[in-house]
N, CA, C and O atoms as CSV, one atom per row, in Angstrom:
chain,resi,resn,atom,element,x,y,z
A,1,UNK,N,N,30.618,-42.725,-296.813
A,1,UNK,CA,C,31.414,-42.657,-295.988
A,1,UNK,C,C,30.919,-43.185,-294.458
A,1,UNK,O,O,30.035,-42.719,-293.739
A,2,UNK,N,N,31.803,-44.311,-294.237
A,2,UNK,CA,C,31.775,-44.429,-292.818
A,2,UNK,C,C,32.767,-44.829,-291.946
A,2,UNK,O,O,33.303,-45.929,-292.084
A,3,UNK,N,N,33.188,-43.781,-290.734
A,3,UNK,CA,C,33.920,-43.588,-290.285
A,3,UNK,C,C,33.519,-44.936,-289.305
A,3,UNK,O,O,32.361,-45.322,-289.147
A,4,UNK,N,N,34.844,-45.629,-288.618
A,4,UNK,CA,C,35.162,-47.080,-287.377
A,4,UNK,C,C,35.820,-46.236,-287.171
A,4,UNK,O,O,36.284,-45.320,-287.851
A,5,UNK,N,N,35.941,-46.797,-285.286
A,5,UNK,CA,C,36.785,-46.482,-284.168
A,5,UNK,C,C,36.669,-47.767,-283.516
A,5,UNK,O,O,35.712,-48.040,-282.793
A,6,UNK,N,N,37.559,-48.511,-283.740
A,6,UNK,CA,C,37.423,-50.424,-282.836
A,6,UNK,C,C,38.696,-50.295,-282.108
A,6,UNK,O,O,39.770,-49.905,-282.565
A,7,UNK,N,N,38.365,-50.761,-280.654
A,7,UNK,CA,C,39.644,-51.036,-279.717
A,7,UNK,C,C,39.645,-52.239,-279.645
A,7,UNK,O,O,38.620,-52.921,-279.677
A,8,UNK,N,N,40.815,-52.685,-279.536
A,8,UNK,CA,C,40.476,-54.323,-278.649
A,8,UNK,C,C,40.860,-54.019,-277.125
A,8,UNK,O,O,41.784,-54.783,-276.847
A,9,UNK,N,N,40.545,-53.245,-276.054
A,9,UNK,CA,C,40.553,-53.115,-274.521
A,9,UNK,C,C,39.143,-54.027,-274.167
A,9,UNK,O,O,38.282,-54.645,-274.793
A,10,UNK,N,N,39.526,-53.656,-272.571
A,10,UNK,CA,C,38.478,-54.204,-271.766
A,10,UNK,C,C,36.672,-54.591,-272.329
A,10,UNK,O,O,35.947,-55.522,-271.976
A,11,UNK,N,N,36.402,-53.466,-273.294
A,11,UNK,CA,C,34.936,-53.686,-273.005
A,11,UNK,C,C,34.671,-52.639,-272.229
A,11,UNK,O,O,35.404,-51.930,-271.540
A,12,UNK,N,N,32.991,-52.635,-272.526
A,12,UNK,CA,C,31.868,-51.797,-271.463
A,12,UNK,C,C,30.838,-52.969,-271.553
A,12,UNK,O,O,30.369,-53.681,-272.441
A,13,UNK,N,N,30.706,-52.810,-270.092
A,13,UNK,CA,C,29.463,-53.625,-269.708
A,13,UNK,C,C,28.257,-52.842,-269.800
A,13,UNK,O,O,28.291,-51.612,-269.747
A,14,UNK,N,N,27.259,-53.460,-269.928
A,14,UNK,CA,C,25.764,-53.463,-270.628
A,14,UNK,C,C,25.509,-52.306,-269.755
A,14,UNK,O,O,25.319,-51.187,-270.231
A,15,UNK,N,N,25.498,-52.580,-268.288
A,15,UNK,CA,C,24.932,-51.315,-267.498
A,15,UNK,C,C,25.613,-50.361,-266.975
A,15,UNK,O,O,25.324,-49.660,-266.005
A,16,UNK,N,N,26.871,-50.338,-267.884
A,16,UNK,CA,C,27.413,-49.246,-267.729
A,16,UNK,C,C,27.244,-48.344,-269.545
A,16,UNK,O,O,27.793,-47.246,-269.635
A,17,UNK,N,N,26.925,-48.582,-270.085
A,17,UNK,CA,C,26.762,-48.653,-271.700
A,17,UNK,C,C,25.959,-46.715,-271.484
A,17,UNK,O,O,26.392,-45.614,-271.822
A,18,UNK,N,N,24.859,-47.096,-270.873
A,18,UNK,CA,C,24.147,-46.142,-270.480
A,18,UNK,C,C,24.460,-44.745,-269.794
A,18,UNK,O,O,23.659,-43.847,-269.533
A,19,UNK,N,N,25.686,-44.785,-269.593
A,19,UNK,CA,C,26.430,-44.096,-268.849
A,19,UNK,C,C,27.345,-43.401,-269.739
A,19,UNK,O,O,27.625,-42.215,-269.566
A,20,UNK,N,N,27.897,-44.216,-270.837
A,20,UNK,CA,C,28.981,-43.799,-271.858
A,20,UNK,C,C,28.538,-41.990,-272.418
A,20,UNK,O,O,29.506,-41.260,-272.632
A,21,UNK,N,N,27.378,-41.501,-272.581
A,21,UNK,CA,C,27.166,-40.247,-272.984
A,21,UNK,C,C,26.917,-39.025,-271.777
A,21,UNK,O,O,26.389,-37.941,-272.023
A,22,UNK,N,N,27.385,-39.428,-270.514
A,22,UNK,CA,C,27.012,-38.518,-269.653
A,22,UNK,C,C,28.653,-37.918,-269.115
A,22,UNK,O,O,29.651,-38.442,-268.621
A,23,UNK,N,N,28.154,-36.222,-269.629
A,23,UNK,CA,C,29.236,-35.799,-269.516
A,23,UNK,C,C,30.480,-35.806,-268.163
A,23,UNK,O,O,30.075,-35.887,-267.003
A,24,UNK,N,N,31.485,-35.746,-268.363
A,24,UNK,CA,C,32.655,-36.392,-267.504
A,24,UNK,C,C,32.462,-37.566,-266.266
A,24,UNK,O,O,32.773,-37.699,-265.082
A,25,UNK,N,N,31.846,-38.214,-267.177
A,25,UNK,CA,C,31.364,-40.092,-266.120
A,25,UNK,C,C,32.513,-40.478,-266.950
A,25,UNK,O,O,32.560,-40.305,-268.168
A,26,UNK,N,N,33.404,-40.989,-266.258
A,26,UNK,CA,C,34.563,-41.710,-266.460
A,26,UNK,C,C,34.394,-43.287,-266.442
A,26,UNK,O,O,35.050,-44.186,-266.966
A,27,UNK,N,N,33.237,-43.280,-265.620
A,27,UNK,CA,C,32.772,-44.855,-265.803
A,27,UNK,C,C,34.078,-45.571,-265.029
A,27,UNK,O,O,34.982,-46.303,-265.433
A,28,UNK,N,N,33.665,-44.883,-263.444
A,28,UNK,CA,C,34.804,-44.984,-262.404
A,28,UNK,C,C,36.213,-45.374,-262.925
A,28,UNK,O,O,36.742,-46.375,-262.442
A,29,UNK,N,N,36.782,-44.738,-263.764
A,29,UNK,CA,C,38.021,-45.061,-264.435
A,29,UNK,C,C,38.908,-43.381,-263.595
A,29,UNK,O,O,40.021,-42.904,-263.814
A,30,UNK,N,N,38.124,-43.058,-262.927
A,30,UNK,CA,C,38.683,-42.000,-262.294
A,30,UNK,C,C,39.656,-42.048,-261.159
A,30,UNK,O,O,40.460,-41.214,-260.742
A,31,UNK,N,N,39.209,-43.858,-260.592
A,31,UNK,CA,C,39.569,-44.120,-259.468
A,31,UNK,C,C,41.367,-44.551,-259.643
A,31,UNK,O,O,42.169,-44.586,-258.710
A,32,UNK,N,N,41.648,-44.826,-261.004
A,32,UNK,CA,C,42.819,-45.130,-261.709
A,32,UNK,C,C,43.490,-44.953,-262.381
A,32,UNK,O,O,43.581,-43.726,-262.377
A,33,UNK,N,N,44.596,-45.582,-263.561
A,33,UNK,CA,C,45.660,-44.563,-263.608
A,33,UNK,C,C,45.103,-44.280,-264.925
A,33,UNK,O,O,46.128,-43.786,-265.394
A,34,UNK,N,N,44.207,-44.212,-265.942
A,34,UNK,CA,C,43.516,-43.844,-267.135
A,34,UNK,C,C,43.246,-42.543,-267.213
A,34,UNK,O,O,42.649,-42.155,-266.208
A,35,UNK,N,N,43.520,-41.415,-268.292
A,35,UNK,CA,C,43.609,-40.241,-268.860
A,35,UNK,C,C,42.224,-40.207,-269.078
A,35,UNK,O,O,41.473,-41.178,-268.990
A,36,UNK,N,N,41.825,-38.752,-269.442
A,36,UNK,CA,C,41.113,-38.600,-269.998
A,36,UNK,C,C,39.748,-37.399,-268.930
A,36,UNK,O,O,39.704,-37.474,-267.702
A,37,UNK,N,N,39.058,-36.685,-269.528
A,37,UNK,CA,C,37.743,-36.040,-268.724
A,37,UNK,C,C,36.411,-36.625,-268.852
A,37,UNK,O,O,35.324,-36.241,-268.420
A,38,UNK,N,N,36.782,-37.749,-269.619
A,38,UNK,CA,C,34.620,-38.296,-270.342
A,38,UNK,C,C,34.155,-37.205,-270.378
A,38,UNK,O,O,33.568,-36.515,-269.544
A,39,UNK,N,N,34.645,-36.966,-272.115
A,39,UNK,CA,C,34.122,-35.684,-273.140
A,39,UNK,C,C,34.548,-36.363,-273.868
A,39,UNK,O,O,33.848,-35.906,-274.771
A,40,UNK,N,N,35.251,-37.298,-274.480
A,40,UNK,CA,C,35.381,-37.801,-276.159
A,40,UNK,C,C,34.185,-38.161,-276.683
A,40,UNK,O,O,33.819,-37.613,-277.723
A,41,UNK,N,N,33.206,-39.344,-275.926
A,41,UNK,CA,C,32.154,-39.645,-276.695
A,41,UNK,C,C,30.768,-38.748,-276.434
A,41,UNK,O,O,29.626,-38.919,-276.861
A,42,UNK,N,N,31.228,-37.908,-275.718
A,42,UNK,CA,C,29.921,-36.798,-275.400
A,42,UNK,C,C,29.944,-35.745,-276.812
A,42,UNK,O,O,28.989,-35.343,-277.476
A,43,UNK,N,N,31.319,-35.499,-276.966
A,43,UNK,CA,C,31.867,-34.695,-277.853
A,43,UNK,C,C,31.111,-35.089,-279.696
A,43,UNK,O,O,30.462,-34.361,-280.447
A,44,UNK,N,N,31.693,-36.864,-279.894
A,44,UNK,CA,C,31.332,-37.374,-280.800
A,44,UNK,C,C,29.869,-37.194,-281.234
A,44,UNK,O,O,29.538,-36.939,-282.392
A,45,UNK,N,N,29.003,-37.354,-280.181
A,45,UNK,CA,C,27.367,-37.896,-280.040
A,45,UNK,C,C,26.585,-36.591,-280.535
A,45,UNK,O,O,25.584,-36.496,-281.244
A,46,UNK,N,N,27.377,-35.624,-279.926
A,46,UNK,CA,C,26.581,-34.655,-280.459
A,46,UNK,C,C,26.998,-33.597,-281.687
A,46,UNK,O,O,26.242,-32.705,-282.072
A,47,UNK,N,N,28.204,-33.825,-282.186
A,47,UNK,CA,C,28.542,-33.498,-283.155
A,47,UNK,C,C,28.285,-34.280,-284.292
A,47,UNK,O,O,28.591,-33.793,-285.380
A,48,UNK,N,N,27.799,-35.361,-284.251
A,48,UNK,CA,C,27.356,-36.697,-285.238
A,48,UNK,C,C,25.782,-36.264,-284.856
A,48,UNK,O,O,25.182,-37.087,-285.547
A,49,UNK,N,N,25.036,-35.701,-284.372
A,49,UNK,CA,C,23.412,-35.693,-284.025
A,49,UNK,C,C,23.524,-33.804,-285.041
A,49,UNK,O,O,23.087,-33.520,-286.157
A,50,UNK,N,N,24.111,-33.116,-284.252
A,50,UNK,CA,C,24.644,-31.570,-284.989
A,50,UNK,C,C,24.232,-32.343,-286.807
A,50,UNK,O,O,23.314,-31.808,-287.429
A,51,UNK,N,N,24.894,-33.400,-287.379
A,51,UNK,CA,C,25.012,-33.264,-288.769
A,51,UNK,C,C,23.930,-34.363,-289.223
A,51,UNK,O,O,23.685,-34.606,-290.405
A,52,UNK,N,N,23.346,-34.964,-288.181
A,52,UNK,CA,C,22.021,-35.309,-288.357
A,52,UNK,C,C,22.337,-36.769,-288.882
A,52,UNK,O,O,21.770,-37.411,-289.765
A,53,UNK,N,N,23.482,-37.123,-288.021
A,53,UNK,CA,C,23.732,-38.478,-288.443
A,53,UNK,C,C,23.462,-38.897,-286.810
A,53,UNK,O,O,23.150,-38.182,-285.858
A,54,UNK,N,N,23.811,-40.900,-286.929
A,54,UNK,CA,C,24.157,-41.359,-285.813
A,54,UNK,C,C,24.773,-41.787,-285.317
A,54,UNK,O,O,25.172,-42.666,-286.081
A,55,UNK,N,N,25.456,-41.912,-284.137
A,55,UNK,CA,C,26.779,-42.748,-283.570
A,55,UNK,C,C,26.837,-44.187,-283.035
A,55,UNK,O,O,27.001,-44.409,-281.835
A,56,UNK,N,N,26.752,-44.787,-283.600
A,56,UNK,CA,C,26.349,-46.513,-283.641
A,56,UNK,C,C,27.882,-47.180,-282.382
A,56,UNK,O,O,29.082,-47.185,-282.658
A,57,UNK,N,N,27.353,-47.557,-281.335
A,57,UNK,CA,C,28.113,-48.109,-280.429
A,57,UNK,C,C,28.021,-49.705,-279.875
A,57,UNK,O,O,27.250,-50.145,-279.022
A,58,UNK,N,N,28.975,-50.367,-280.576
A,58,UNK,CA,C,28.681,-51.913,-279.576
A,58,UNK,C,C,30.295,-51.952,-278.904
A,58,UNK,O,O,31.199,-51.175,-279.211
A,59,UNK,N,N,30.394,-53.293,-277.719
A,59,UNK,CA,C,31.042,-53.225,-277.056
A,59,UNK,C,C,30.602,-54.344,-276.231
A,59,UNK,O,O,29.478,-54.705,-275.883
A,60,UNK,N,N,32.146,-54.950,-275.934
A,60,UNK,CA,C,32.044,-56.613,-275.920
A,60,UNK,C,C,32.810,-56.696,-274.589
A,60,UNK,O,O,33.935,-56.337,-274.936
A,61,UNK,N,N,32.865,-56.941,-273.352
A,61,UNK,CA,C,33.720,-57.256,-272.213
A,61,UNK,C,C,34.364,-58.437,-272.333
A,61,UNK,O,O,33.964,-59.542,-271.967
A,62,UNK,N,N,36.016,-57.975,-273.194
A,62,UNK,CA,C,36.938,-58.847,-272.988
A,62,UNK,C,C,37.438,-58.831,-274.325
A,62,UNK,O,O,38.490,-59.300,-274.761
A,63,UNK,N,N,36.290,-58.062,-275.054
A,63,UNK,CA,C,36.430,-57.954,-276.710
A,63,UNK,C,C,37.009,-56.818,-277.179
A,63,UNK,O,O,37.949,-56.881,-277.971
A,64,UNK,N,N,36.364,-55.319,-276.615
A,64,UNK,CA,C,36.738,-54.495,-276.885
A,64,UNK,C,C,35.426,-53.407,-277.449
A,64,UNK,O,O,34.406,-54.079,-277.600
A,65,UNK,N,N,35.282,-52.463,-277.668
A,65,UNK,CA,C,34.504,-51.204,-278.418
A,65,UNK,C,C,34.578,-51.433,-280.246
A,65,UNK,O,O,35.518,-51.813,-280.943
A,66,UNK,N,N,33.581,-51.142,-280.512
A,66,UNK,CA,C,33.416,-50.265,-281.824
A,66,UNK,C,C,31.914,-49.267,-281.984
A,66,UNK,O,O,30.691,-49.412,-281.962
A,67,UNK,N,N,32.821,-48.329,-282.134
A,67,UNK,CA,C,31.852,-46.629,-283.039
A,67,UNK,C,C,32.022,-46.931,-283.932
A,67,UNK,O,O,33.093,-47.423,-284.289
A,68,UNK,N,N,30.795,-46.716,-284.827
A,68,UNK,CA,C,30.493,-46.182,-286.273
A,68,UNK,C,C,30.079,-44.644,-286.531
A,68,UNK,O,O,29.785,-43.952,-285.556
A,69,UNK,N,N,30.065,-44.332,-287.276
A,69,UNK,CA,C,29.199,-43.055,-287.882
A,69,UNK,C,C,29.230,-42.893,-289.135
A,69,UNK,O,O,30.258,-42.623,-289.756
A,70,UNK,N,N,27.918,-43.066,-289.717
A,70,UNK,CA,C,27.794,-42.933,-291.001
A,70,UNK,C,C,27.580,-41.482,-291.897
A,70,UNK,O,O,26.567,-40.823,-291.663
A,71,UNK,N,N,28.495,-41.033,-292.860
A,71,UNK,CA,C,28.648,-39.505,-293.088
A,71,UNK,C,C,28.204,-39.045,-294.689
A,71,UNK,O,O,28.659,-39.229,-295.817
A,72,UNK,N,N,27.253,-38.465,-294.193
A,72,UNK,CA,C,26.637,-37.756,-295.678
A,72,UNK,C,C,27.678,-37.789,-296.882
A,72,UNK,O,O,28.805,-37.974,-296.423
A,73,UNK,N,N,27.680,-37.698,-297.945
A,73,UNK,CA,C,28.734,-37.063,-298.906
A,73,UNK,C,C,28.394,-36.087,-298.845
A,73,UNK,O,O,27.229,-35.712,-298.710
A,74,UNK,N,N,29.693,-35.230,-298.964
A,74,UNK,CA,C,29.770,-33.800,-298.861
A,74,UNK,C,C,29.507,-32.895,-300.163
A,74,UNK,O,O,29.277,-31.685,-300.149
A,75,UNK,N,N,29.585,-33.689,-301.238
A,75,UNK,CA,C,29.431,-33.259,-302.643
A,75,UNK,C,C,27.682,-33.198,-302.900
A,75,UNK,O,O,27.168,-32.325,-303.600
A,76,UNK,N,N,26.987,-34.156,-302.285
A,76,UNK,CA,C,25.773,-33.868,-302.120
A,76,UNK,C,C,24.968,-33.149,-301.648
A,76,UNK,O,O,23.880,-32.823,-302.123
A,77,UNK,N,N,25.568,-32.766,-300.415
A,77,UNK,CA,C,25.577,-31.813,-299.614
A,77,UNK,C,C,25.524,-30.571,-299.741
A,77,UNK,O,O,24.744,-29.811,-299.168
A,78,UNK,N,N,26.220,-30.349,-300.375
A,78,UNK,CA,C,27.364,-28.948,-300.638
A,78,UNK,C,C,26.282,-28.098,-301.309
A,78,UNK,O,O,25.880,-28.619,-302.349
A,79,UNK,N,N,25.742,-27.020,-301.025
A,79,UNK,CA,C,24.977,-26.183,-301.253
A,79,UNK,C,C,25.019,-25.473,-302.785
A,79,UNK,O,O,26.047,-25.035,-303.301
A,80,UNK,N,N,23.838,-25.458,-303.325
A,80,UNK,CA,C,24.128,-24.604,-304.755
A,80,UNK,C,C,24.602,-23.277,-305.386
A,80,UNK,O,O,24.915,-23.062,-306.557
A,81,UNK,N,N,24.582,-22.550,-304.470
A,81,UNK,CA,C,24.992,-21.014,-304.371
A,81,UNK,C,C,25.785,-20.635,-303.138
A,81,UNK,O,O,25.264,-21.071,-302.112
A,82,UNK,N,N,26.917,-19.936,-302.947
A,82,UNK,CA,C,27.723,-19.602,-301.644
A,82,UNK,C,C,26.631,-18.586,-301.031
A,82,UNK,O,O,25.971,-17.768,-301.671
A,83,UNK,N,N,26.599,-18.786,-299.879
A,83,UNK,CA,C,26.162,-18.030,-298.594
A,83,UNK,C,C,26.412,-16.776,-298.746
A,83,UNK,O,O,27.542,-16.710,-299.229
A,84,UNK,N,N,25.864,-15.448,-298.562
A,84,UNK,CA,C,26.174,-14.258,-297.952
A,84,UNK,C,C,26.752,-14.255,-296.870
A,84,UNK,O,O,26.439,-14.928,-295.888
A,85,UNK,N,N,27.987,-13.206,-297.001
A,85,UNK,CA,C,28.998,-12.645,-296.134
A,85,UNK,C,C,28.336,-12.840,-295.140
A,85,UNK,O,O,27.127,-12.969,-295.331
A,86,UNK,N,N,28.857,-12.939,-293.689
A,86,UNK,CA,C,27.823,-12.487,-292.521
A,86,UNK,C,C,29.099,-11.791,-291.312
A,86,UNK,O,O,29.892,-12.479,-290.670
A,87,UNK,N,N,28.973,-10.147,-291.264
A,87,UNK,CA,C,29.929,-9.949,-290.608
A,87,UNK,C,C,30.024,-10.445,-288.842
A,87,UNK,O,O,29.135,-10.351,-287.996
A,88,UNK,N,N,31.511,-11.015,-288.679
A,88,UNK,CA,C,31.372,-10.947,-287.577
A,88,UNK,C,C,31.865,-10.347,-285.975
A,88,UNK,O,O,32.226,-10.882,-284.927
A,89,UNK,N,N,31.694,-9.210,-286.359
A,89,UNK,CA,C,32.549,-8.450,-285.497
A,89,UNK,C,C,31.814,-6.672,-286.036
A,89,UNK,O,O,31.284,-6.440,-287.123
A,90,UNK,N,N,32.005,-5.727,-284.955
A,90,UNK,CA,C,31.699,-4.619,-285.062
A,90,UNK,C,C,32.645,-3.848,-285.517
A,90,UNK,O,O,33.764,-3.955,-285.016
A,91,UNK,N,N,32.418,-2.944,-286.517
A,91,UNK,CA,C,33.281,-2.375,-287.279
A,91,UNK,C,C,34.212,-1.521,-286.116
A,91,UNK,O,O,33.529,-0.992,-285.238
A,92,UNK,N,N,35.824,-1.313,-286.006
A,92,UNK,CA,C,36.505,-0.496,-284.936
A,92,UNK,C,C,36.233,0.647,-285.259
A,92,UNK,O,O,35.989,1.197,-286.333
A,93,UNK,N,N,36.314,1.041,-283.969
A,93,UNK,CA,C,36.291,2.741,-283.474
A,93,UNK,C,C,37.364,3.273,-283.473
A,93,UNK,O,O,38.134,2.348,-283.733
A,94,UNK,N,N,38.050,4.334,-283.327
A,94,UNK,CA,C,39.240,5.206,-283.647
A,94,UNK,C,C,39.009,5.725,-281.766
A,94,UNK,O,O,38.029,6.099,-281.122
A,95,UNK,N,N,40.357,5.509,-281.451
A,95,UNK,CA,C,40.532,6.095,-279.835
A,95,UNK,C,C,41.143,7.155,-279.564
A,95,UNK,O,O,41.631,7.591,-280.607
A,96,UNK,N,N,41.273,7.524,-279.072
A,96,UNK,CA,C,42.267,8.853,-279.115
A,96,UNK,C,C,41.272,10.179,-279.107
A,96,UNK,O,O,40.097,10.518,-278.966
A,97,UNK,N,N,42.356,10.583,-279.317
A,97,UNK,CA,C,41.967,12.918,-280.069
A,97,UNK,C,C,40.943,12.685,-280.752
A,97,UNK,O,O,40.264,11.755,-280.316
A,98,UNK,N,N,40.677,13.042,-281.407
A,98,UNK,CA,C,39.800,12.969,-283.120
A,98,UNK,C,C,39.511,14.512,-282.872
A,98,UNK,O,O,38.850,14.925,-281.920
A,99,UNK,N,N,40.011,15.202,-283.714
A,99,UNK,CA,C,39.583,16.511,-284.245
A,99,UNK,C,C,38.135,16.754,-285.613
A,99,UNK,O,O,37.838,17.883,-286.004
């Protein structure tokens, strides 16, 4: 499966593309009205890399930006057996008088 996100915005100049994946770098948009924290593409790239995939990005000034990720089939990558349950917290203890 391939996921595409395409916009028809202003596009990103080549000299700024290298900064797209720097956390909190809004490429100068912090001086304007645009919202956001500058984390969306950072999270998208890290999640994609965690899945051992690649986030591809193309941008053309005046035409917009196109991001794409190829995602491996979930059925192909599904484990053949169920993993063992792992406790997520310590057993609870009683508080108060104990006799």
